[in-house]
C-alpha positions, 0 to 999 in steps of 0.5 A: 903194145899188148898188156902181156908184152908190157908186163914182160918188158917191165919185169925184164927192166926190173931184173937189171935194176941195181940194189940200193942201200936204203939205211944202215946202222950198227948191229945190236950185238956182236956175232949177228948171224941172221936177219928177218923182217916181220910185222914191221920190225927187223929181227936179228939173232946173235951167237949170244943166243938172243933175238933182237927186235929192231926198228928198221928205220933207226936200228933201235932195240925195241925188245929182245928175248933169249933162245934155246939153241946154242950157236944160232946161225939163221933166222927166218919168218913165215906165217906168224913165227920166227924160225931159229936154226943152228948146226943141227937138224932142229928148227926152233920156233918162236912167236915174235914176242919170244914164246917158244913154240917147240921145234921142227926136225928137218931131215935132208937125206943125201 
């Protein structure tokens, strides 16, 4: 079998694989609205305006920090920063240690 065909076959088989739950634990706060995985930790943002750093195996809180936006509703990680969103066109940037790195403005013309 040619290598390219074998790769396509393996990709197609993987596309039909069923997702598996590998672990579960209680949320660190009520109102968790976003999750991100960064540098070996799981991060959760809650409507209480707190970002929690969690051990992804146990769910234990490793650290936490407060964030500026009211009603945070999303969390992402890229490069070296965590990005917190809310119901505005601002994206708030933080280091994984909780230091604010300012905001970015998103304009989505319709």
